[in-house]
Backbone bond lengths (Angstrom), bond angles and torsions (degrees), N, CA, C in turn:
res aa  C-N    CA-C-N  psi(-1)  N-CA   C-N-CA  omega(-1)  CA-C   N-CA-C  phi
1 M - - - 1.368 - - 1.481 113.51 -
2 P 1.340 119.44 135.56 1.474 117.33 -176.36 1.493 109.39 -65.70
3 F 1.445 108.59 156.80 1.506 110.72 -178.21 1.446 118.31 -62.92
4 R 1.298 115.49 -34.61 1.545 118.11 177.60 1.428 111.85 -66.85
5 S 1.322 123.44 -34.54 1.485 124.93 176.37 1.439 113.61 -65.35
6 R 1.457 118.63 -31.73 1.465 123.90 -176.16 1.570 106.36 -79.24
7 I 1.275 116.23 -34.63 1.466 118.68 174.52 1.500 108.80 -67.90
8 S 1.207 120.99 -43.76 1.581 125.69 175.48 1.456 109.04 -54.78
9 L 1.282 120.03 -48.56 1.449 121.64 -177.63 1.483 112.17 -68.52
10 W 1.330 117.47 -36.57 1.444 126.03 -179.04 1.606 104.98 -65.11
11 L 1.323 116.50 -46.67 1.481 119.71 -178.45 1.507 111.67 -67.08
12 L 1.336 118.12 -32.08 1.459 128.29 -175.51 1.627 101.91 -68.82
13 A 1.265 113.13 -50.16 1.453 125.46 -176.14 1.567 110.69 -58.23
14 A 1.386 112.14 -47.79 1.506 122.11 -176.36 1.507 105.23 -71.54
15 A 1.356 121.71 -33.02 1.472 117.89 178.25 1.493 113.18 -74.34
16 L 1.271 117.55 -32.36 1.417 119.95 172.19 1.437 118.89 -67.92
17 C 1.285 116.35 -27.57 1.522 121.22 178.50 1.495 112.84 -88.00
18 M 1.298 118.70 -11.26 1.497 122.89 177.17 1.467 110.53 -54.42
19 P 1.375 121.20 -54.23 1.396 121.30 -175.51 1.440 115.84 -60.47
20 C 1.533 112.63 -38.24 1.444 119.17 165.89 1.419 115.70 -46.40
21 A 1.403 118.16 -59.34 1.432 126.62 -175.37 1.569 107.89 -58.17
22 A 1.308 117.61 -42.19 1.555 120.00 179.30 1.465 107.92 -66.47
23 G 1.397 121.05 -45.58 1.413 117.26 178.56 1.500 113.59 -60.68
24 G 1.260 117.15 -36.73 1.392 121.55 -179.40 1.520 115.11 -63.07
25 A 1.294 109.23 -33.23 1.575 120.26 178.18 1.506 113.35 -75.98
26 A 1.275 112.66 -17.81 1.531 115.81 177.79 1.471 111.53 -56.49
27 K 1.280 112.44 145.84 1.509 118.24 179.03 1.474 113.11 -67.50
28 C 1.339 112.82 129.88 1.429 123.29 -176.87 1.459 108.31 -73.15
29 R 1.337 116.93 140.99 1.559 120.55 -175.53 1.585 106.34 -135.22
30 M 1.326 106.52 138.86 1.583 116.52 172.91 1.454 110.25 -54.39
31 K 1.298 122.23 139.02 1.446 123.68 175.87 1.549 109.27 -75.68
32 S 1.257 125.63 140.15 1.517 129.95 168.57 1.538 109.57 32.31
33 P 1.339 121.37 72.22 1.506 120.99 177.14 1.456 112.84 -55.87
34 D 1.335 118.96 148.16 1.481 126.37 179.37 1.569 104.78 -71.59
35 V 1.260 111.81 140.44 1.497 120.74 165.30 1.439 115.14 -140.37
36 T 1.334 117.44 15.54 1.547 118.74 173.33 1.537 105.67 -135.63
37 I 1.347 118.30 157.61 1.381 131.09 177.19 1.490 107.59 -144.16
38 S 1.354 118.70 114.71 1.500 123.33 173.95 1.390 110.69 48.87
39 G 1.389 118.86 43.85 1.499 114.57 175.96 1.505 110.48 93.09
40 I 1.249 123.41 -12.37 1.539 119.29 177.33 1.446 112.36 -103.00
41 T 1.342 115.16 122.04 1.478 117.23 178.05 1.471 106.50 -92.40
42 L 1.379 120.45 140.27 1.372 129.47 -174.67 1.577 107.39 -58.56
43 T 1.285 121.25 133.20 1.419 128.76 173.47 1.530 109.74 73.74
44 D 1.298 119.61 11.96 1.559 120.80 179.57 1.506 104.07 -113.86
45 S 1.379 113.53 103.49 1.501 115.03 -179.35 1.571 111.42 -65.80
46 E 1.304 120.71 -36.51 1.388 120.35 -177.33 1.490 114.40 -56.79
47 S 1.273 116.07 -42.09 1.410 125.28 179.41 1.595 110.93 -66.54
48 A 1.295 112.67 -40.28 1.386 116.09 177.85 1.538 116.87 -70.30
49 V 1.262 115.76 -33.00 1.420 123.75 178.64 1.519 108.94 -64.00
50 K 1.390 114.67 -45.95 1.488 120.98 178.95 1.498 112.91 -60.94
51 V 1.344 121.39 -32.54 1.407 123.11 177.24 1.512 119.53 -85.56
52 V 1.433 114.45 -44.62 1.453 120.56 -170.69 1.596 111.66 -113.88
53 G 1.341 114.61 -8.21 1.444 118.07 -178.36 1.506 111.33 93.04
54 A 1.353 114.37 177.03 1.499 116.31 -171.86 1.577 104.92 -93.57
55 S 1.310 115.31 149.71 1.309 128.39 169.02 1.720 116.13 45.88
56 P 1.314 116.29 43.20 1.473 113.69 171.88 1.530 115.99 -50.61
57 K 1.355 117.41 149.63 1.418 116.66 179.05 1.523 107.97 -61.83
58 L 1.366 115.74 139.96 1.468 119.76 -177.83 1.594 100.23 -106.99
59 D 1.292 116.78 129.82 1.500 125.61 173.72 1.521 107.07 -78.82
60 E 1.274 116.60 134.81 1.458 118.73 169.89 1.448 111.29 -101.24
61 S 1.414 120.31 144.45 1.395 126.22 -179.57 1.405 110.31 -141.70
62 E 1.297 123.03 152.70 1.373 126.18 174.38 1.575 112.10 -82.46
63 D 1.283 112.48 -21.83 1.568 121.77 173.99 1.447 115.14 -78.93
64 D 1.371 118.67 -26.07 1.532 116.22 -170.61 1.446 108.65 -152.95
65 L 1.357 115.87 -176.70 1.416 127.28 -176.70 1.525 110.92 -71.65
66 P 1.279 119.36 158.58 1.429 121.52 171.59 1.460 110.36 -57.60
67 H 1.402 117.90 133.92 1.540 114.01 -174.44 1.592 108.84 -150.45
68 A 1.323 108.60 161.03 1.599 119.42 -179.69 1.511 102.05 -113.48
69 R 1.211 110.27 141.71 1.547 117.39 -176.83 1.572 108.87 -122.73
70 F 1.402 115.33 140.25 1.444 123.22 -172.34 1.510 107.65 -140.52
71 V 1.294 123.56 154.28 1.533 126.37 176.94 1.477 104.97 -122.78
72 S 1.316 117.41 156.25 1.430 130.04 172.92 1.557 105.32 -74.51
73 T 1.391 111.95 156.85 1.351 121.70 179.54 1.526 117.51 -51.69
74 N 1.413 114.79 -39.08 1.398 119.81 175.60 1.466 116.36 -86.90
75 G 1.357 114.55 5.99 1.575 119.69 174.65 1.616 114.29 73.11
76 S 1.389 112.02 8.31 1.483 114.41 -176.40 1.524 117.09 -85.52
77 Q 1.346 112.79 -24.90 1.617 122.01 -173.68 1.413 108.85 -126.02
78 E 1.355 114.28 144.81 1.487 122.26 173.17 1.492 109.95 -118.61
79 L 1.349 115.06 135.46 1.441 122.98 178.92 1.519 106.87 -108.05
80 V 1.325 119.63 121.32 1.410 123.98 171.02 1.511 113.52 -113.06
81 L 1.396 114.17 124.96 1.604 123.43 -173.13 1.592 99.06 -109.40
82 Y 1.348 111.81 124.90 1.475 116.27 175.58 1.541 114.53 -105.05
83 A 1.316 112.36 130.81 1.491 118.13 -177.66 1.549 105.28 -102.25
84 H 1.390 118.21 132.59 1.399 119.49 179.57 1.641 109.01 -81.56
85 Y 1.246 118.44 144.29 1.447 120.21 177.86 1.570 107.59 -50.50
86 G 1.348 114.07 136.08 1.425 123.24 177.68 1.484 115.73 77.75
87 A 1.328 119.18 9.17 1.449 127.82 -175.72 1.561 102.56 -79.02
88 V 1.362 112.43 155.90 1.476 124.98 169.11 1.508 109.78 -59.20
89 D 1.337 116.77 146.43 1.503 122.17 -179.00 1.605 103.50 -59.38
90 D 1.406 113.58 136.55 1.455 123.58 176.12 1.431 115.10 68.48
91 E 1.373 116.70 22.50 1.430 124.64 175.49 1.519 110.28 -111.21
92 Y 1.335 117.60 117.45 1.417 125.98 -175.23 1.582 111.79 -116.19
93 A 1.301 117.71 128.86 1.501 117.91 -172.23 1.592 106.20 -110.05
94 E 1.295 120.39 -1.64 1.520 122.78 177.94 1.550 108.55 -142.00
95 A 1.333 119.62 144.60 1.433 121.58 175.82 1.533 109.00 -135.22
96 E 1.284 111.79 148.12 1.441 119.17 177.58 1.539 111.87 -134.64
97 V 1.340 118.46 142.90 1.389 121.83 -178.33 1.633 98.85 -133.50
98 R 1.371 112.69 133.82 1.542 121.15 177.95 1.461 109.74 -153.08
99 V 1.343 113.77 160.48 1.374 126.19 179.27 1.602 105.47 -54.96
100 A 1.308 121.16 127.91 1.459 120.72 -177.20 1.504 108.84 -77.22
101 G 1.350 116.52 141.49 1.380 126.30 167.20 1.542 111.90 -83.43
102 A 1.359 115.06 -179.76 1.460 118.84 -179.81 1.579 108.02 -72.61
103 E 1.398 122.41 -20.56 1.483 121.10 -178.36 1.593 107.43 -78.55
104 A 1.287 116.61 -19.72 1.488 118.17 177.67 1.502 117.58 -72.33
105 L 1.271 117.19 -7.92 1.522 124.82 175.86 1.633 108.24 -73.29
106 A 1.409 116.60 -13.37 1.499 113.95 177.74 1.515 109.75 -99.90
107 L 1.438 116.04 9.08 1.368 121.27 174.85 1.467 117.66 -82.10
108 K 1.271 121.38 151.35 1.484 124.41 166.87 1.508 109.32 -42.62
109 D 1.266 121.13 126.64 1.466 120.97 167.87 1.428 117.85 -89.84
110 L 1.284 125.01 146.67 1.440 128.43 178.24 1.462 108.80 -111.84
111 P 1.211 117.96 147.10 1.597 122.20 179.80 1.362 116.90 -66.02
112 L 1.369 116.68 44.17 1.453 117.73 173.87 1.523 108.94 -134.93
113 E 1.331 119.48 139.38 1.376 126.69 170.96 1.479 118.64 -73.86
114 S 1.426 116.80 -22.62 1.441 122.36 -176.59 1.522 104.79 -154.52
115 F 1.306 108.12 138.69 1.479 115.77 175.12 1.536 106.58 -92.08
116 K 1.291 115.22 135.08 1.438 124.13 -175.19 1.474 111.79 -141.18
117 T 1.354 119.88 138.31 1.366 126.20 -176.36 1.546 106.50 -83.44
118 G 1.276 112.24 173.37 1.468 120.99 -177.40 1.413 110.98 -65.31
119 R 1.430 116.84 -36.73 1.446 122.99 174.42 1.505 116.13 -81.98
120 G 1.231 116.51 3.14 1.549 121.73 174.26 1.483 113.64 94.50
121 I 1.187 119.41 9.95 1.550 118.18 175.04 1.460 113.58 -68.65
122 E 1.380 115.62 134.68 1.469 117.37 177.80 1.584 108.69 -151.91
123 L 1.183 118.18 161.76 1.527 117.87 -178.95 1.601 103.86 -66.50
124 G 1.372 106.27 151.74 1.476 118.08 -174.32 1.456 121.44 86.85
125 M 1.360 117.60 -5.82 1.442 119.19 169.06 1.352 118.48 -66.31
126 S 1.231 121.82 153.34 1.552 122.60 171.85 1.503 114.73 -79.88
127 V 1.343 112.16 169.89 1.464 116.86 175.98 1.445 107.72 -61.33
128 D 1.301 116.34 -50.79 1.536 120.45 -176.45 1.522 111.25 -52.83
129 Q 1.384 122.10 -40.72 1.356 127.99 -175.79 1.517 111.41 -67.36
130 V 1.379 115.56 -38.62 1.536 118.39 178.29 1.468 105.23 -71.84
131 Q 1.290 120.61 -53.27 1.444 120.11 -178.86 1.576 115.13 -53.22
132 A 1.445 115.87 -38.01 1.366 117.20 178.65 1.588 110.37 -62.46
133 L 1.262 118.00 -29.48 1.510 120.61 -178.33 1.566 108.66 -74.86
134 F 1.249 118.80 -44.00 1.530 128.67 -167.60 1.527 113.83 -103.81
135 G 1.269 117.37 -23.16 1.504 116.36 -174.34 1.548 109.61 97.93
136 T 1.158 115.53 -174.26 1.461 121.82 -174.02 1.535 112.03 -120.53
137 C 1.239 115.46 28.22 1.579 122.92 166.33 1.605 111.76 -70.96
138 V 1.213 112.34 63.68 1.442 114.96 -176.74 1.414 113.15 -83.95
139 K 1.401 122.97 127.29 1.412 125.65 -179.03 1.554 109.35 -70.86
140 T 1.499 115.93 -50.13 1.323 117.99 -175.60 1.648 104.74 -144.31
141 R 1.144 111.65 150.96 1.539 116.26 167.85 1.527 109.10 -133.89
142 Q 1.323 112.62 132.32 1.577 115.47 -176.67 1.372 105.33 -130.93
143 K 1.303 122.43 128.62 1.460 129.82 -179.46 1.629 106.60 -112.27
144 T 1.281 111.36 130.77 1.434 117.37 171.21 1.478 107.37 -143.05
145 G 1.333 114.31 106.96 1.477 116.21 -175.79 1.452 109.71 59.86
146 S 1.337 121.01 -130.37 1.503 122.08 178.83 1.484 114.44 -88.63
147 D 1.305 120.22 9.41 1.413 126.39 179.53 1.436 110.91 -91.25
148 L 1.339 114.35 141.34 1.476 121.45 177.50 1.558 109.57 -139.48
149 F 1.290 118.62 133.05 1.413 124.76 -179.23 1.478 111.98 -122.84
150 I 1.337 120.36 126.39 1.340 127.29 -179.02 1.528 104.31 -119.34
151 E 1.431 114.98 138.46 1.427 120.04 179.36 1.446 105.83 -137.72
152 Y 1.334 115.59 141.88 1.377 126.98 171.22 1.437 115.86 -122.12
153 E 1.264 121.91 145.62 1.564 123.78 179.02 1.522 111.58 -140.01
154 I 1.292 114.41 135.92 1.561 120.05 173.53 1.538 103.19 -114.85
155 E 1.419 119.86 108.08 1.414 124.27 171.58 1.575 107.74 -80.63
156 N 1.237 116.79 150.04 1.472 124.18 -178.90 1.465 108.52 62.60
157 A 1.168 116.07 41.33 1.538 118.32 174.24 1.457 116.27 -60.02
158 D 1.380 118.09 -24.70 1.387 124.47 179.25 1.534 109.63 -74.84
159 R 1.366 118.32 -6.60 1.429 122.57 175.61 1.555 110.93 -118.13
160 D 1.416 113.88 8.15 1.409 119.62 -178.63 1.554 112.27 -83.84
161 N 1.281 124.07 139.46 1.493 123.48 -177.87 1.547 115.12 -49.32
162 E 1.539 109.84 -46.89 1.422 115.54 -171.80 1.536 111.54 -91.43
163 L 1.307 118.85 -1.53 1.411 117.66 -168.16 1.584 109.87 -129.07
164 K 1.382 116.96 -12.45 1.476 117.71 -170.09 1.564 109.66 -63.43
165 A 1.282 121.12 -34.39 1.427 123.40 -179.14 1.562 116.60 -52.17
166 F 1.416 108.62 -27.08 1.475 110.87 174.90 1.499 119.10 -80.67
167 G 1.260 113.58 -15.14 1.504 121.15 171.97 1.509 116.34 72.40
168 Y 1.439 118.50 17.98 1.453 116.56 176.60 1.491 111.06 -103.02
169 P 1.312 122.08 148.62 1.466 121.86 179.49 1.506 118.59 -74.60
170 V 1.394 118.49 -22.41 1.447 120.84 -177.51 1.528 111.95 -135.44
171 Y 1.355 113.17 130.43 1.465 117.30 175.08 1.532 105.50 -113.92
172 Y 1.257 119.71 144.49 1.565 123.59 -178.28 1.555 107.94 -138.90
173 A 1.173 110.33 164.37 1.516 119.96 173.76 1.584 105.73 -156.59
174 E 1.296 115.06 138.88 1.387 121.56 178.55 1.473 110.52 -139.95
175 Y 1.278 113.88 143.23 1.463 123.23 -172.49 1.623 110.51 -131.19
176 E 1.319 116.88 125.23 1.393 116.49 175.97 1.538 113.45 -113.68
177 F 1.313 119.45 136.04 1.529 125.24 -168.88 1.559 103.20 -126.94
178 K 1.388 112.59 134.84 1.364 119.49 162.05 1.550 116.19 -118.40
179 S 1.204 122.55 125.68 1.502 123.53 -168.95 1.518 108.20 51.18
180 R 1.387 111.96 48.64 1.550 122.55 179.00 1.455 115.31 50.95
181 K 1.305 120.25 28.39 1.494 123.37 175.67 1.564 103.57 -123.81
182 L 1.407 114.09 137.97 1.433 123.34 -170.23 1.693 100.67 -70.55
183 V 1.400 112.83 127.65 1.504 110.11 174.15 1.588 110.65 -122.72
184 R 1.415 113.38 -9.76 1.475 115.71 176.32 1.506 107.11 -155.19
185 Y 1.290 120.56 146.27 1.409 122.65 172.22 1.678 108.77 -149.76
186 R 1.304 112.30 144.74 1.462 117.21 177.74 1.512 108.55 -142.80
187 F 1.445 113.37 134.78 1.337 115.55 -177.25 1.631 108.98 -147.50
188 G 1.400 111.52 160.23 1.479 109.72 173.97 1.602 105.54 148.90
189 F 1.235 115.72 -154.75 1.495 127.84 -178.68 1.486 112.36 -99.53
190 A 1.298 118.02 120.36 1.423 124.86 178.72 1.562 106.08 -60.84
191 Y 1.237 109.49 138.88 1.566 118.73 173.60 1.586 106.70 -64.40
192 P 1.312 114.23 124.25 1.587 117.20 -175.22 1.432 106.55 -72.50
């Protein structure tokens, strides 16, 4: 094959691969992020009142946002709803579900045995099951012993087609696994 033809083929192949390289460099994004938990839509006070009632007591903490805590009917799971400072009553922008400790038995129980997100996330799921729902756009992974932490983040959520209606700049989700089983997860909109 003449030299000039080989160069032409090489340039054509390189030109065809450029879109692939550009696509590969595009920022990875979590697929269809969760915005609901057991019938509560984040930042929607009406849905929250239907599930947990109006104006539950908010616990204040130096370490975290004001929050309301609830327990499942069987006492095995705890739901924590976080209110941002200045939010409308009964409006929660973040949610957390974790294995309930003994102190959770004193909390108000909700008529649910398990807290489940709109995408189907619930305690006890495997790492593979969670990643199958959201993809592998993992921000960080930390392993310590049998613990595994997976975090996702969507910056510019206020410009994202699925999240812009909420009006927050950052969406996040974090999942904690022990022995590869989900024992805690938290998701929502980061306090600005």
